[in-house]
C-alpha positions as CSV (number, residue, x, y, z in Angstrom):
1,M,-160.1,-22.0,-24.4
2,R,-156.5,-21.2,-24.9
3,M,-155.1,-18.0,-23.9
4,T,-153.2,-15.6,-26.5
5,D,-149.9,-14.3,-25.9
6,P,-150.7,-11.0,-24.5
7,E,-152.9,-12.8,-21.9
8,I,-150.2,-14.9,-20.4
9,R,-147.7,-12.0,-20.4
10,D,-150.2,-10.0,-18.6
11,L,-150.9,-12.9,-16.1
12,L,-147.2,-13.2,-15.4
13,L,-146.4,-9.9,-14.9
14,R,-149.3,-9.1,-12.9
15,T,-148.9,-11.9,-10.7
16,S,-146.8,-11.5,-7.2
17,R,-147.6,-14.5,-4.7
18,I,-147.9,-18.2,-6.1
19,A,-148.6,-21.4,-4.3
20,M,-147.1,-24.4,-5.9
21,V,-149.3,-27.3,-5.3
22,G,-146.9,-30.8,-5.6
23,A,-143.5,-29.0,-5.2
24,S,-140.9,-31.4,-4.9
25,N,-137.5,-31.4,-3.2
26,K,-136.1,-33.5,-5.7
27,P,-134.0,-31.7,-8.2
28,E,-134.8,-34.0,-11.1
29,R,-138.5,-33.1,-10.7
30,P,-140.2,-30.7,-12.7
31,S,-141.6,-28.4,-9.8
32,H,-138.4,-28.0,-8.3
33,G,-136.6,-26.5,-11.3
34,V,-139.9,-24.5,-12.0
35,L,-140.0,-23.3,-8.2
36,G,-136.6,-21.8,-8.8
37,F,-137.0,-20.5,-11.8
38,L,-139.9,-18.3,-10.5
39,I,-138.4,-17.3,-7.3
40,A,-135.4,-16.2,-9.2
41,R,-137.8,-14.0,-11.2
42,G,-139.1,-12.5,-8.2
43,Y,-142.1,-14.3,-7.3
44,A,-143.1,-14.9,-3.7
45,V,-143.5,-18.6,-4.1
46,T,-145.2,-21.1,-1.2
47,P,-144.5,-24.6,-2.0
48,V,-147.0,-26.9,-1.0
49,N,-146.5,-30.5,0.0
50,P,-147.7,-32.1,3.0
51,G,-145.2,-34.4,3.3
52,L,-142.4,-32.0,3.3
53,A,-144.2,-29.3,5.4
54,G,-141.7,-27.4,7.8
55,G,-139.0,-27.8,5.3
56,H,-137.5,-25.3,2.6
57,I,-137.1,-25.9,-1.0
58,H,-135.0,-23.2,-2.9
59,G,-135.4,-21.3,0.5
60,A,-139.2,-21.2,0.5
61,A,-140.9,-22.4,3.3
62,V,-143.0,-25.4,2.7
63,V,-146.6,-25.6,4.0
64,A,-148.9,-28.7,4.2
65,R,-152.0,-26.8,2.7
66,L,-153.3,-24.7,0.0
67,A,-154.8,-22.8,3.0
68,D,-151.4,-22.0,4.8
69,A,-150.5,-20.3,1.6
70,A,-153.0,-17.5,1.3
71,P,-153.4,-15.0,0.4
72,L,-152.1,-15.6,-3.2
73,D,-152.8,-14.5,-6.5
74,M,-151.7,-17.9,-8.7
75,V,-152.0,-21.5,-7.9
76,D,-149.6,-23.5,-9.8
77,V,-150.6,-27.3,-10.0
78,F,-148.3,-29.9,-10.3
79,R,-150.6,-32.8,-9.6
80,R,-152.2,-35.5,-11.9
81,S,-155.0,-34.4,-14.0
82,A,-157.6,-36.6,-11.7
83,D,-156.6,-34.5,-8.9
84,A,-156.4,-31.1,-10.3
85,G,-160.1,-30.4,-9.8
86,A,-159.9,-30.7,-6.2
87,V,-156.9,-28.4,-5.9
88,V,-159.0,-25.7,-8.6
89,D,-161.8,-25.8,-6.1
90,E,-159.5,-24.9,-3.2
91,A,-157.9,-21.9,-5.3
92,I,-161.4,-20.6,-5.9
93,A,-162.3,-21.0,-2.2
94,F,-159.2,-19.1,-1.2
95,G,-159.4,-16.3,-3.6
96,A,-156.6,-17.1,-6.3
97,K,-157.0,-14.7,-9.0
98,S,-155.7,-17.6,-11.4
99,V,-155.0,-21.4,-11.7
100,W,-152.3,-22.5,-13.8
101,L,-152.2,-26.3,-14.5
102,Q,-149.0,-27.8,-15.8
103,L,-147.8,-29.7,-19.0
104,G,-150.3,-32.5,-19.2
105,V,-152.8,-31.3,-16.5
106,V,-155.9,-30.7,-18.2
107,D,-159.3,-30.8,-16.3
108,E,-162.3,-29.0,-18.6
109,A,-165.0,-29.4,-16.0
110,A,-162.7,-27.6,-13.3
111,A,-161.7,-25.0,-15.9
112,V,-165.7,-24.3,-16.3
113,R,-165.9,-24.0,-12.5
114,A,-163.0,-21.8,-12.3
115,R,-164.2,-19.1,-15.0
116,A,-167.8,-19.0,-13.5
117,A,-165.9,-18.1,-10.4
118,G,-163.9,-15.5,-12.2
119,V,-160.8,-17.3,-12.0
120,T,-158.3,-17.3,-14.9
121,I,-157.3,-20.8,-15.7
122,V,-154.5,-22.0,-18.1
123,M,-154.2,-25.6,-18.7
124,D,-151.4,-27.9,-20.2
125,R,-148.6,-25.1,-20.1
126,C,-145.8,-24.1,-18.1
127,P,-145.2,-20.7,-16.7
128,A,-141.2,-21.1,-16.8
129,I,-141.6,-22.3,-20.7
130,E,-144.0,-19.2,-21.3
131,W,-141.8,-16.9,-19.8
132,R,-138.7,-17.8,-22.0
133,R,-140.8,-18.1,-25.0
134,L,-142.3,-14.5,-24.3
135,G,-138.5,-13.2,-23.5
136,L,-140.1,-11.8,-20.3
137,P,-137.7,-9.5,-18.1
138,P,-137.1,-10.4,-14.9
139,R,-139.7,-8.9,-12.3
140,I,-139.3,-6.3,-9.9
141,P,-141.0,-7.9,-6.6
142,T,-143.8,-5.9,-4.9
143,E,-143.4,-7.2,-1.6
């Protein structure tokens, strides 16, 4: 089920706190650029990467586990499709309102579980690309 432009717009504008699973401190990695983009747009983003926990990316403190990023609105997943289902299940357990699987990441079974739990799921899309495509304005942080 593909989301419409108005649904994507609403999701991006009502979200405040994002956990980015698979965040990288390497500037050449897509997650590094998207993390910086989201922070610059006023989101409170917590990078999640056990190998980098205790450090910082774009000034945001990196945590080891998704549980350490709660409470959260959205989980942005930079992991392989084969690993995405477990992250979706964690996001559901920790009360995320939405899960965003990045470009190339698709897990239909996880999407069914998310929707059954009342969690919005976006697959094979990038919030930074969608933000630009929809011409959204900078957000005003709510925290």
